[in-house]
All heavy atoms as TSV, in Angstrom:
chain	resi	resn	atom	element	x	y	z
A	1	MET	N	N	0.839	-1.166	0.000
A	1	MET	CA	C	0.000	0.000	0.000
A	1	MET	C	C	0.888	1.233	0.000
A	1	MET	O	O	1.940	1.250	0.613
A	1	MET	CB	C	-0.889	-0.025	1.238
A	1	MET	CG	C	-1.906	1.057	1.218
A	1	MET	SD	S	-3.202	0.767	2.436
A	1	MET	CE	C	-2.630	1.792	3.751
A	2	ILE	N	N	0.445	2.273	-0.658
A	2	ILE	CA	C	1.208	3.514	-0.678
A	2	ILE	C	C	0.613	4.491	0.313
A	2	ILE	O	O	-0.554	4.399	0.665
A	2	ILE	CB	C	1.223	4.133	-2.088
A	2	ILE	CG1	C	-0.196	4.470	-2.546
A	2	ILE	CG2	C	1.914	3.245	-3.078
A	2	ILE	CD1	C	-0.280	5.265	-3.803
A	3	GLY	N	N	1.429	5.412	0.774
A	3	GLY	CA	C	0.924	6.454	1.658
A	3	GLY	C	C	0.134	7.480	0.864
A	3	GLY	O	O	0.262	7.585	-0.348
A	4	LEU	N	N	-0.689	8.220	1.552
A	4	LEU	CA	C	-1.495	9.234	0.884
A	4	LEU	C	C	-0.690	10.514	0.752
A	4	LEU	O	O	-0.220	11.060	1.736
A	4	LEU	CB	C	-2.776	9.490	1.673
A	4	LEU	CG	C	-3.789	10.412	1.026
A	4	LEU	CD1	C	-4.226	9.887	-0.340
A	4	LEU	CD2	C	-5.005	10.553	1.913
A	5	ASP	N	N	-0.517	10.967	-0.464
A	5	ASP	CA	C	0.232	12.188	-0.760
A	5	ASP	C	C	-0.746	13.357	-0.772
A	5	ASP	O	O	-1.329	13.698	-1.799
A	5	ASP	CB	C	0.924	12.033	-2.118
A	5	ASP	CG	C	1.653	13.290	-2.566
A	5	ASP	OD1	O	1.789	14.229	-1.769
A	5	ASP	OD2	O	2.081	13.315	-3.726
A	6	TRP	N	N	-0.940	13.976	0.409
A	6	TRP	CA	C	-1.922	15.044	0.513
A	6	TRP	C	C	-1.590	16.226	-0.385
A	6	TRP	O	O	-2.473	16.784	-1.031
A	6	TRP	CB	C	-2.059	15.514	1.960
A	6	TRP	CG	C	-2.953	14.632	2.753
A	6	TRP	CD1	C	-2.571	13.754	3.711
A	6	TRP	CD2	C	-4.369	14.493	2.635
A	6	TRP	NE1	N	-3.667	13.084	4.200
A	6	TRP	CE2	C	-4.781	13.520	3.564
A	6	TRP	CE3	C	-5.331	15.096	1.836
A	6	TRP	CZ2	C	-6.121	13.150	3.714
A	6	TRP	CZ3	C	-6.654	14.716	1.991
A	6	TRP	CH2	C	-7.031	13.764	2.915
A	7	SER	N	N	-0.313	16.627	-0.439
A	7	SER	CA	C	0.024	17.775	-1.290
A	7	SER	C	C	-0.239	17.448	-2.758
A	7	SER	O	O	-0.716	18.296	-3.504
A	7	SER	CB	C	1.469	18.204	-1.067
A	7	SER	OG	O	2.361	17.167	-1.418
A	8	GLY	N	N	0.066	16.236	-3.161
A	8	GLY	CA	C	-0.230	15.819	-4.532
A	8	GLY	C	C	-1.717	15.769	-4.799
A	8	GLY	O	O	-2.193	16.179	-5.858
A	9	LEU	N	N	-2.461	15.285	-3.804
A	9	LEU	CA	C	-3.906	15.209	-3.950
A	9	LEU	C	C	-4.523	16.598	-4.032
A	9	LEU	O	O	-5.389	16.867	-4.861
A	9	LEU	CB	C	-4.498	14.444	-2.766
A	9	LEU	CG	C	-5.993	14.181	-2.781
A	9	LEU	CD1	C	-6.401	13.421	-4.029
A	9	LEU	CD2	C	-6.396	13.418	-1.542
A	10	MET	N	N	-4.038	17.499	-3.201
A	10	MET	CA	C	-4.581	18.855	-3.201
A	10	MET	C	C	-4.247	19.599	-4.493
A	10	MET	O	O	-4.983	20.489	-4.911
A	10	MET	CB	C	-4.068	19.645	-1.994
A	10	MET	CG	C	-4.485	19.036	-0.654
A	10	MET	SD	S	-6.242	18.675	-0.503
A	10	MET	CE	C	-6.908	20.292	-0.374
A	11	SER	N	N	-3.143	19.250	-5.130
A	11	SER	CA	C	-2.781	19.917	-6.386
A	11	SER	C	C	-3.294	19.155	-7.607
A	11	SER	O	O	-2.956	19.494	-8.727
A	11	SER	CB	C	-1.264	20.083	-6.478
A	11	SER	OG	O	-0.632	18.820	-6.603
A	12	ALA	N	N	-4.130	18.139	-7.394
A	12	ALA	CA	C	-4.628	17.339	-8.519
A	12	ALA	C	C	-5.370	18.193	-9.524
A	12	ALA	O	O	-5.344	17.920	-10.721
A	12	ALA	CB	C	-5.534	16.214	-8.005
A	13	GLY	N	N	-6.011	19.251	-9.065
A	13	GLY	CA	C	-6.718	20.144	-9.978
A	13	GLY	C	C	-5.784	20.811	-10.966
A	13	GLY	O	O	-6.176	21.148	-12.080
A	14	LEU	N	N	-4.526	20.976	-10.580
A	14	LEU	CA	C	-3.541	21.579	-11.482
A	14	LEU	C	C	-3.152	20.631	-12.604
A	14	LEU	O	O	-2.575	21.035	-13.592
A	14	LEU	CB	C	-2.288	21.980	-10.697
A	14	LEU	CG	C	-2.504	22.996	-9.576
A	14	LEU	CD1	C	-1.202	23.208	-8.820
A	14	LEU	CD2	C	-3.028	24.301	-10.126
A	15	HIS	N	N	-3.457	19.349	-12.418
A	15	HIS	CA	C	-3.092	18.341	-13.414
A	15	HIS	C	C	-4.284	17.930	-14.269
A	15	HIS	O	O	-4.291	16.859	-14.854
A	15	HIS	CB	C	-2.497	17.117	-12.715
A	15	HIS	CG	C	-1.291	17.437	-11.912
A	15	HIS	ND1	N	-0.080	17.764	-12.476
A	15	HIS	CD2	C	-1.106	17.521	-10.577
A	15	HIS	CE1	C	0.791	18.022	-11.527
A	15	HIS	NE2	N	0.200	17.887	-10.362
A	16	GLY	N	N	-5.288	18.778	-14.319
A	16	GLY	CA	C	-6.440	18.514	-15.184
A	16	GLY	C	C	-7.519	17.662	-14.543
A	16	GLY	O	O	-8.488	17.311	-15.199
A	17	LEU	N	N	-7.362	17.318	-13.277
A	17	LEU	CA	C	-8.374	16.508	-12.605
A	17	LEU	C	C	-9.431	17.448	-12.041
A	17	LEU	O	O	-9.238	18.085	-11.018
A	17	LEU	CB	C	-7.735	15.680	-11.486
A	17	LEU	CG	C	-8.632	14.726	-10.718
A	17	LEU	CD1	C	-9.267	13.712	-11.652
A	17	LEU	CD2	C	-7.836	14.025	-9.645
A	18	ARG	N	N	-10.532	17.569	-12.745
A	18	ARG	CA	C	-11.602	18.478	-12.331
A	18	ARG	C	C	-12.827	17.638	-11.981
A	18	ARG	O	O	-13.498	17.100	-12.861
A	18	ARG	CB	C	-11.960	19.447	-13.448
A	18	ARG	CG	C	-10.801	20.261	-13.935
A	18	ARG	CD	C	-10.639	21.498	-13.089
A	18	ARG	NE	N	-9.605	22.335	-13.668
A	18	ARG	CZ	C	-8.702	22.955	-12.958
A	18	ARG	NH1	N	-8.691	22.843	-11.660
A	18	ARG	NH2	N	-7.791	23.705	-13.527
A	19	LEU	N	N	-13.103	17.508	-10.710
A	19	LEU	CA	C	-14.233	16.723	-10.260
A	19	LEU	C	C	-15.072	17.553	-9.298
A	19	LEU	O	O	-14.542	18.357	-8.534
A	19	LEU	CB	C	-13.763	15.468	-9.509
A	19	LEU	CG	C	-12.908	14.467	-10.271
A	19	LEU	CD1	C	-12.347	13.436	-9.316
A	19	LEU	CD2	C	-13.722	13.798	-11.351
A	20	THR	N	N	-16.365	17.318	-9.336
A	20	THR	CA	C	-17.214	17.913	-8.317
A	20	THR	C	C	-16.979	17.134	-7.027
A	20	THR	O	O	-16.488	15.996	-7.064
A	20	THR	CB	C	-18.692	17.812	-8.708
A	20	THR	OG1	O	-19.063	16.421	-8.741
A	20	THR	CG2	C	-18.967	18.461	-10.054
A	21	PRO	N	N	-17.317	17.705	-5.882
A	21	PRO	CA	C	-17.174	16.932	-4.639
A	21	PRO	C	C	-17.923	15.603	-4.697
A	21	PRO	O	O	-17.411	14.578	-4.248
A	21	PRO	CB	C	-17.761	17.868	-3.579
A	21	PRO	CG	C	-17.513	19.240	-4.126
A	21	PRO	CD	C	-17.707	19.094	-5.607
A	22	ARG	N	N	-19.089	15.606	-5.267
A	22	ARG	CA	C	-19.865	14.358	-5.374
A	22	ARG	C	C	-19.128	13.320	-6.214
A	22	ARG	O	O	-19.077	12.141	-5.857
A	22	ARG	CB	C	-21.232	14.667	-5.978
A	22	ARG	CG	C	-22.124	13.471	-6.057
A	22	ARG	CD	C	-23.463	13.823	-6.685
A	22	ARG	NE	N	-24.397	12.788	-6.350
A	22	ARG	CZ	C	-25.669	12.975	-6.133
A	22	ARG	NH1	N	-26.171	14.186	-6.223
A	22	ARG	NH2	N	-26.455	11.983	-5.847
A	23	GLU	N	N	-18.548	13.748	-7.342
A	23	GLU	CA	C	-17.795	12.817	-8.190
A	23	GLU	C	C	-16.552	12.302	-7.464
A	23	GLU	O	O	-16.228	11.118	-7.543
A	23	GLU	CB	C	-17.377	13.506	-9.497
A	23	GLU	CG	C	-18.526	13.826	-10.417
A	23	GLU	CD	C	-18.121	14.753	-11.558
A	23	GLU	OE1	O	-17.198	15.577	-11.391
A	23	GLU	OE2	O	-18.745	14.635	-12.629
A	24	PHE	N	N	-15.859	13.218	-6.757
A	24	PHE	CA	C	-14.650	12.825	-6.038
A	24	PHE	C	C	-14.960	11.759	-4.997
A	24	PHE	O	O	-14.314	10.723	-4.932
A	24	PHE	CB	C	-14.005	14.036	-5.359
A	24	PHE	CG	C	-12.844	13.667	-4.487
A	24	PHE	CD1	C	-11.593	13.469	-5.042
A	24	PHE	CD2	C	-13.007	13.506	-3.119
A	24	PHE	CE1	C	-10.516	13.113	-4.247
A	24	PHE	CE2	C	-11.934	13.156	-2.315
A	24	PHE	CZ	C	-10.685	12.957	-2.884
A	25	TRP	N	N	-15.956	12.005	-4.160
A	25	TRP	CA	C	-16.253	11.073	-3.073
A	25	TRP	C	C	-16.866	9.775	-3.568
A	25	TRP	O	O	-16.905	8.787	-2.830
A	25	TRP	CB	C	-17.122	11.738	-2.017
A	25	TRP	CG	C	-16.352	12.767	-1.271
A	25	TRP	CD1	C	-16.516	14.114	-1.318
A	25	TRP	CD2	C	-15.244	12.545	-0.379
A	25	TRP	NE1	N	-15.592	14.749	-0.522
A	25	TRP	CE2	C	-14.799	13.802	0.071
A	25	TRP	CE3	C	-14.583	11.404	0.080
A	25	TRP	CZ2	C	-13.732	13.952	0.953
A	25	TRP	CZ3	C	-13.521	11.555	0.961
A	25	TRP	CH2	C	-13.118	12.814	1.392
A	26	ALA	N	N	-17.337	9.742	-4.809
A	26	ALA	CA	C	-17.881	8.508	-5.378
A	26	ALA	C	C	-16.784	7.607	-5.947
A	26	ALA	O	O	-17.044	6.440	-6.244
A	26	ALA	CB	C	-18.899	8.838	-6.469
A	27	LEU	N	N	-15.562	8.144	-6.090
A	27	LEU	CA	C	-14.464	7.345	-6.637
A	27	LEU	C	C	-14.030	6.258	-5.662
A	27	LEU	O	O	-14.055	6.445	-4.452
A	27	LEU	CB	C	-13.237	8.231	-6.910
A	27	LEU	CG	C	-13.329	9.245	-8.027
A	27	LEU	CD1	C	-12.086	10.130	-8.022
A	27	LEU	CD2	C	-13.483	8.559	-9.369
A	28	THR	N	N	-13.608	5.134	-6.213
A	28	THR	CA	C	-12.951	4.127	-5.384
A	28	THR	C	C	-11.487	4.533	-5.259
A	28	THR	O	O	-10.976	5.309	-6.093
A	28	THR	CB	C	-13.040	2.728	-6.020
A	28	THR	OG1	O	-12.324	2.741	-7.266
A	28	THR	CG2	C	-14.495	2.312	-6.242
A	29	PRO	N	N	-10.767	4.034	-4.255
A	29	PRO	CA	C	-9.352	4.390	-4.138
A	29	PRO	C	C	-8.546	4.064	-5.393
A	29	PRO	O	O	-7.704	4.857	-5.816
A	29	PRO	CB	C	-8.883	3.559	-2.941
A	29	PRO	CG	C	-10.102	3.415	-2.101
A	29	PRO	CD	C	-11.232	3.272	-3.100
A	30	ILE	N	N	-8.804	2.931	-6.024
A	30	ILE	CA	C	-8.027	2.570	-7.215
A	30	ILE	C	C	-8.357	3.503	-8.376
A	30	ILE	O	O	-7.474	3.867	-9.156
A	30	ILE	CB	C	-8.221	1.078	-7.602
A	30	ILE	CG1	C	-7.169	0.647	-8.625
A	30	ILE	CG2	C	-9.596	0.808	-8.122
A	30	ILE	CD1	C	-5.756	0.656	-8.132
A	31	GLU	N	N	-9.604	3.939	-8.495
A	31	GLU	CA	C	-9.961	4.894	-9.553
A	31	GLU	C	C	-9.205	6.201	-9.364
A	31	GLU	O	O	-8.689	6.770	-10.329
A	31	GLU	CB	C	-11.470	5.156	-9.566
A	31	GLU	CG	C	-12.289	3.994	-10.053
A	31	GLU	CD	C	-13.776	4.192	-9.867
A	31	GLU	OE1	O	-14.191	4.883	-8.913
A	31	GLU	OE2	O	-14.540	3.634	-10.676
A	32	LEU	N	N	-9.127	6.668	-8.120
A	32	LEU	CA	C	-8.402	7.899	-7.841
A	32	LEU	C	C	-6.912	7.729	-8.140
A	32	LEU	O	O	-6.293	8.603	-8.746
A	32	LEU	CB	C	-8.602	8.329	-6.389
A	32	LEU	CG	C	-7.902	9.608	-5.965
A	32	LEU	CD1	C	-8.358	10.789	-6.819
A	32	LEU	CD2	C	-8.126	9.880	-4.491
A	33	GLN	N	N	-6.333	6.603	-7.760
A	33	GLN	CA	C	-4.922	6.343	-8.035
A	33	GLN	C	C	-4.645	6.354	-9.533
A	33	GLN	O	O	-3.661	6.935	-9.988
A	33	GLN	CB	C	-4.491	5.009	-7.427
A	33	GLN	CG	C	-4.428	5.042	-5.924
A	33	GLN	CD	C	-4.151	3.685	-5.320
A	33	GLN	OE1	O	-4.250	2.647	-5.969
A	33	GLN	NE2	N	-3.803	3.672	-4.048
A	34	ILE	N	N	-5.515	5.740	-10.295
A	34	ILE	CA	C	-5.336	5.712	-11.758
A	34	ILE	C	C	-5.440	7.120	-12.325
A	34	ILE	O	O	-4.621	7.532	-13.146
A	34	ILE	CB	C	-6.373	4.772	-12.413
A	34	ILE	CG1	C	-6.056	3.319	-12.049
A	34	ILE	CG2	C	-6.410	4.965	-13.924
A	34	ILE	CD1	C	-7.159	2.346	-12.407
A	35	MET	N	N	-6.426	7.885	-11.868
A	35	MET	CA	C	-6.610	9.246	-12.376
A	35	MET	C	C	-5.422	10.141	-12.043
A	35	MET	O	O	-5.085	11.038	-12.808
A	35	MET	CB	C	-7.897	9.843	-11.823
A	35	MET	CG	C	-9.148	9.163	-12.354
A	35	MET	SD	S	-10.645	9.819	-11.631
A	35	MET	CE	C	-10.847	11.283	-12.607
A	36	LEU	N	N	-4.776	9.881	-10.894
A	36	LEU	CA	C	-3.618	10.678	-10.492
A	36	LEU	C	C	-2.319	10.156	-11.092
A	36	LEU	O	O	-1.265	10.736	-10.892
A	36	LEU	CB	C	-3.513	10.717	-8.959
A	36	LEU	CG	C	-4.645	11.461	-8.254
A	36	LEU	CD1	C	-4.495	11.317	-6.748
A	36	LEU	CD2	C	-4.666	12.925	-8.654
A	37	GLY	N	N	-2.399	9.044	-11.819
A	37	GLY	CA	C	-1.209	8.496	-12.456
A	37	GLY	C	C	-0.274	7.776	-11.501
A	37	GLY	O	O	0.914	7.630	-11.786
A	38	LEU	N	N	-0.797	7.317	-10.376
A	38	LEU	CA	C	0.044	6.603	-9.417
A	38	LEU	C	C	0.231	5.167	-9.887
A	38	LEU	O	O	-0.729	4.471	-10.179
A	38	LEU	CB	C	-0.600	6.618	-8.026
A	38	LEU	CG	C	-0.841	8.008	-7.440
A	38	LEU	CD1	C	-1.584	7.902	-6.128
A	38	LEU	CD2	C	0.470	8.740	-7.247
A	39	THR	N	N	1.474	4.750	-9.956
A	39	THR	CA	C	1.749	3.403	-10.457
A	39	THR	C	C	2.292	2.475	-9.384
A	39	THR	O	O	2.317	1.277	-9.580
A	39	THR	CB	C	2.765	3.462	-11.614
A	39	THR	OG1	O	3.951	4.099	-11.148
A	39	THR	CG2	C	2.201	4.225	-12.786
A	40	LYS	N	N	2.724	3.012	-8.254
A	40	LYS	CA	C	3.279	2.175	-7.199
A	40	LYS	C	C	2.164	1.706	-6.268
A	40	LYS	O	O	2.036	2.158	-5.142
A	40	LYS	CB	C	4.324	2.936	-6.391
A	40	LYS	CG	C	5.610	3.175	-7.095
A	40	LYS	CD	C	6.578	3.818	-6.139
A	40	LYS	CE	C	7.977	3.777	-6.694
A	40	LYS	NZ	N	8.935	4.343	-5.746
A	41	VAL	N	N	1.346	0.825	-6.772
A	41	VAL	CA	C	0.276	0.286	-5.947
A	41	VAL	C	C	0.541	-1.197	-5.730
A	41	VAL	O	O	1.058	-1.880	-6.596
A	41	VAL	CB	C	-1.116	0.492	-6.588
A	41	VAL	CG1	C	-1.452	1.958	-6.664
A	41	VAL	CG2	C	-1.201	-0.130	-7.950
A	42	SER	N	N	0.205	-1.659	-4.568
A	42	SER	CA	C	0.397	-3.071	-4.275
A	42	SER	C	C	-0.915	-3.818	-4.483
A	42	SER	O	O	-1.998	-3.240	-4.391
A	42	SER	CB	C	0.890	-3.248	-2.841
A	42	SER	OG	O	-0.029	-2.686	-1.945
A	43	ALA	N	N	-0.786	-5.082	-4.746
A	43	ALA	CA	C	-1.973	-5.907	-4.929
A	43	ALA	C	C	-2.695	-6.063	-3.598
A	43	ALA	O	O	-2.070	-6.017	-2.541
A	43	ALA	CB	C	-1.562	-7.273	-5.469
A	44	PRO	N	N	-3.990	-6.248	-3.642
A	44	PRO	CA	C	-4.702	-6.465	-2.388
A	44	PRO	C	C	-4.251	-7.760	-1.724
A	44	PRO	O	O	-3.717	-8.654	-2.383
A	44	PRO	CB	C	-6.168	-6.563	-2.813
A	44	PRO	CG	C	-6.180	-6.688	-4.280
A	44	PRO	CD	C	-4.845	-6.270	-4.804
A	45	MET	N	N	-4.453	-7.832	-0.421
A	45	MET	CA	C	-4.047	-9.021	0.313
A	45	MET	C	C	-4.852	-10.217	-0.164
A	45	MET	O	O	-6.069	-10.149	-0.282
A	45	MET	CB	C	-4.272	-8.797	1.811
A	45	MET	CG	C	-3.897	-9.987	2.641
A	45	MET	SD	S	-3.970	-9.750	4.439
A	45	MET	CE	C	-5.262	-8.609	4.709
A	46	GLY	N	N	-4.168	-11.301	-0.429
A	46	GLY	CA	C	-4.822	-12.529	-0.854
A	46	GLY	C	C	-5.170	-13.412	0.330
A	46	GLY	O	O	-4.799	-13.143	1.478
A	47	ARG	N	N	-5.864	-14.485	0.059
A	47	ARG	CA	C	-6.298	-15.400	1.115
A	47	ARG	C	C	-5.108	-16.028	1.834
A	47	ARG	O	O	-5.149	-16.216	3.053
A	47	ARG	CB	C	-7.190	-16.490	0.518
A	47	ARG	CG	C	-7.739	-17.449	1.535
A	47	ARG	CD	C	-8.617	-16.723	2.514
A	47	ARG	NE	N	-8.785	-17.470	3.733
A	47	ARG	CZ	C	-9.810	-17.324	4.545
A	47	ARG	NH1	N	-10.751	-16.456	4.265
A	47	ARG	NH2	N	-9.894	-18.020	5.642
A	48	GLY	N	N	-4.040	-16.335	1.092
A	48	GLY	CA	C	-2.863	-16.929	1.714
A	48	GLY	C	C	-2.267	-16.032	2.781
A	48	GLY	O	O	-1.917	-16.498	3.879
A	49	ARG	N	N	-2.143	-14.751	2.498
A	49	ARG	CA	C	-1.583	-13.815	3.478
A	49	ARG	C	C	-2.520	-13.653	4.672
A	49	ARG	O	O	-2.076	-13.569	5.808
A	49	ARG	CB	C	-1.321	-12.458	2.817
A	49	ARG	CG	C	-0.749	-11.418	3.746
A	49	ARG	CD	C	0.644	-11.805	4.248
A	49	ARG	NE	N	1.159	-10.773	5.114
A	49	ARG	CZ	C	1.757	-11.003	6.275
A	49	ARG	NH1	N	1.968	-12.232	6.685
A	49	ARG	NH2	N	2.185	-10.013	7.010
A	50	LEU	N	N	-3.821	-13.627	4.415
A	50	LEU	CA	C	-4.787	-13.549	5.504
A	50	LEU	C	C	-4.641	-14.763	6.419
A	50	LEU	O	O	-4.638	-14.633	7.643
A	50	LEU	CB	C	-6.206	-13.452	4.966
A	50	LEU	CG	C	-7.316	-13.426	6.015
A	50	LEU	CD1	C	-7.159	-12.242	6.973
A	50	LEU	CD2	C	-8.674	-13.400	5.351
A	51	ASP	N	N	-4.502	-15.944	5.838
A	51	ASP	CA	C	-4.315	-17.152	6.642
A	51	ASP	C	C	-3.039	-17.072	7.473
A	51	ASP	O	O	-3.014	-17.508	8.624
A	51	ASP	CB	C	-4.302	-18.394	5.752
A	51	ASP	CG	C	-5.671	-18.709	5.169
A	51	ASP	OD1	O	-6.692	-18.268	5.751
A	51	ASP	OD2	O	-5.724	-19.406	4.135
A	52	GLU	N	N	-1.953	-16.519	6.898
A	52	GLU	CA	C	-0.710	-16.345	7.655
A	52	GLU	C	C	-0.924	-15.429	8.857
A	52	GLU	O	O	-0.440	-15.705	9.960
A	52	GLU	CB	C	0.383	-15.749	6.759
A	52	GLU	CG	C	0.899	-16.672	5.691
A	52	GLU	CD	C	1.848	-15.962	4.730
A	52	GLU	OE1	O	2.196	-14.775	4.975
A	52	GLU	OE2	O	2.231	-16.580	3.727
A	53	LEU	N	N	-1.638	-14.326	8.651
A	53	LEU	CA	C	-1.910	-13.393	9.743
A	53	LEU	C	C	-2.804	-14.017	10.810
A	53	LEU	O	O	-2.592	-13.805	12.013
A	53	LEU	CB	C	-2.538	-12.110	9.204
A	53	LEU	CG	C	-1.604	-11.221	8.387
A	53	LEU	CD1	C	-2.391	-10.115	7.706
A	53	LEU	CD2	C	-0.512	-10.642	9.256
A	54	LEU	N	N	-3.796	-14.793	10.381
A	54	LEU	CA	C	-4.668	-15.467	11.337
A	54	LEU	C	C	-3.885	-16.461	12.192
A	54	LEU	O	O	-4.139	-16.590	13.396
A	54	LEU	CB	C	-5.813	-16.173	10.611
A	54	LEU	CG	C	-6.877	-15.269	10.004
A	54	LEU	CD1	C	-7.816	-16.076	9.108
A	54	LEU	CD2	C	-7.650	-14.553	11.079
A	55	ALA	N	N	-2.927	-17.158	11.577
A	55	ALA	CA	C	-2.105	-18.109	12.328
A	55	ALA	C	C	-1.170	-17.377	13.286
A	55	ALA	O	O	-0.937	-17.822	14.413
A	55	ALA	CB	C	-1.309	-18.986	11.366
A	56	ALA	N	N	-0.622	-16.247	12.857
A	56	ALA	CA	C	0.321	-15.499	13.695
A	56	ALA	C	C	-0.384	-14.753	14.827
A	56	ALA	O	O	0.198	-14.544	15.894
A	56	ALA	CB	C	1.102	-14.514	12.833
A	57	PHE	N	N	-1.618	-14.340	14.611
A	57	PHE	CA	C	-2.362	-13.545	15.601
A	57	PHE	C	C	-3.761	-14.127	15.788
A	57	PHE	O	O	-4.764	-13.522	15.399
A	57	PHE	CB	C	-2.465	-12.085	15.145
A	57	PHE	CG	C	-1.132	-11.454	14.871
A	57	PHE	CD1	C	-0.647	-11.345	13.570
A	57	PHE	CD2	C	-0.345	-10.980	15.911
A	57	PHE	CE1	C	0.589	-10.771	13.316
A	57	PHE	CE2	C	0.892	-10.405	15.670
A	57	PHE	CZ	C	1.357	-10.298	14.370
A	58	PRO	N	N	-3.842	-15.303	16.403
A	58	PRO	CA	C	-5.160	-15.947	16.551
A	58	PRO	C	C	-6.056	-15.173	17.523
A	58	PRO	O	O	-5.577	-14.489	18.432
A	58	PRO	CB	C	-4.808	-17.319	17.120
A	58	PRO	CG	C	-3.499	-17.134	17.799
A	58	PRO	CD	C	-2.770	-16.070	17.018
A	59	ASP	N	N	-7.351	-15.277	17.277
A	59	ASP	CA	C	-8.322	-14.696	18.204
A	59	ASP	C	C	-8.239	-15.450	19.523
A	59	ASP	O	O	-8.026	-16.656	19.552
A	59	ASP	CB	C	-9.732	-14.807	17.650
A	59	ASP	CG	C	-9.967	-13.897	16.452
A	59	ASP	OD1	O	-9.244	-12.903	16.320
A	59	ASP	OD2	O	-10.889	-14.189	15.669
A	60	LYS	N	N	-8.400	-14.712	20.595
A	60	LYS	CA	C	-8.376	-15.329	21.909
A	60	LYS	C	C	-9.807	-15.382	22.441
A	60	LYS	O	O	-10.575	-14.450	22.244
A	60	LYS	CB	C	-7.480	-14.545	22.859
A	60	LYS	CG	C	-6.037	-14.559	22.420
A	60	LYS	CD	C	-5.171	-13.762	23.365
A	60	LYS	CE	C	-3.734	-13.814	22.858
A	60	LYS	NZ	N	-2.864	-12.901	23.560
A	61	ALA	N	N	-10.100	-16.461	23.105
A	61	ALA	CA	C	-11.435	-16.606	23.687
A	61	ALA	C	C	-11.600	-15.578	24.812
A	61	ALA	O	O	-10.670	-15.296	25.563
A	61	ALA	CB	C	-11.620	-18.002	24.219
A	62	LYS	N	N	-12.795	-15.014	24.908
A	62	LYS	CA	C	-13.092	-14.069	25.984
A	62	LYS	C	C	-13.238	-14.829	27.291
A	62	LYS	O	O	-13.676	-15.977	27.309
A	62	LYS	CB	C	-14.382	-13.316	25.684
A	62	LYS	CG	C	-14.264	-12.313	24.581
A	62	LYS	CD	C	-15.555	-11.521	24.463
A	62	LYS	CE	C	-15.430	-10.435	23.431
A	62	LYS	NZ	N	-16.626	-9.595	23.382
A	63	ASP	N	N	-12.902	-14.165	28.365
A	63	ASP	CA	C	-13.177	-14.746	29.664
A	63	ASP	C	C	-14.205	-13.865	30.389
A	63	ASP	O	O	-14.680	-12.869	29.843
A	63	ASP	CB	C	-11.899	-14.958	30.491
A	63	ASP	CG	C	-11.230	-13.659	30.908
A	63	ASP	OD1	O	-11.886	-12.605	30.902
A	63	ASP	OD2	O	-10.034	-13.702	31.255
A	64	VAL	N	N	-14.535	-14.204	31.604
A	64	VAL	CA	C	-15.589	-13.496	32.315
A	64	VAL	C	C	-15.245	-12.036	32.583
A	64	VAL	O	O	-16.127	-11.203	32.813
A	64	VAL	CB	C	-15.924	-14.200	33.650
A	64	VAL	CG1	C	-16.528	-15.553	33.405
A	64	VAL	CG2	C	-14.697	-14.287	34.534
A	65	ASN	N	N	-13.981	-11.658	32.527
A	65	ASN	CA	C	-13.564	-10.283	32.797
A	65	ASN	C	C	-13.562	-9.391	31.562
A	65	ASN	O	O	-13.267	-8.218	31.653
A	65	ASN	CB	C	-12.163	-10.263	33.436
A	65	ASN	CG	C	-12.148	-10.956	34.780
A	65	ASN	OD1	O	-13.080	-10.801	35.565
A	65	ASN	ND2	N	-11.135	-11.755	35.031
A	66	ASP	N	N	-13.864	-9.959	30.384
A	66	ASP	CA	C	-13.823	-9.176	29.151
A	66	ASP	C	C	-15.109	-8.392	28.880
A	66	ASP	O	O	-15.174	-7.626	27.943
A	66	ASP	CB	C	-13.540	-10.089	27.949
A	66	ASP	CG	C	-12.104	-10.545	27.925
A	66	ASP	OD1	O	-11.245	-9.828	28.459
A	66	ASP	OD2	O	-11.834	-11.627	27.370
A	67	GLY	N	N	-16.121	-8.590	29.680
A	67	GLY	CA	C	-17.373	-7.853	29.470
A	67	GLY	C	C	-18.204	-8.498	28.469
A	67	GLY	O	O	-18.998	-8.202	27.776
């Protein structure tokens, strides 16, 4: 995942990106990245990586003190 470049985002209008607020907020993150010409995007997490995280950080059963 890439960090959000606020200064780049705020200057997007200078690069021909003219959207109404409604159009902007309706965009998906990948649509906005494509429109801004961002190419350093990582693939979404796959099931294999999720399984690795679940194994490394398993849910713990609640006890009577957890509310």
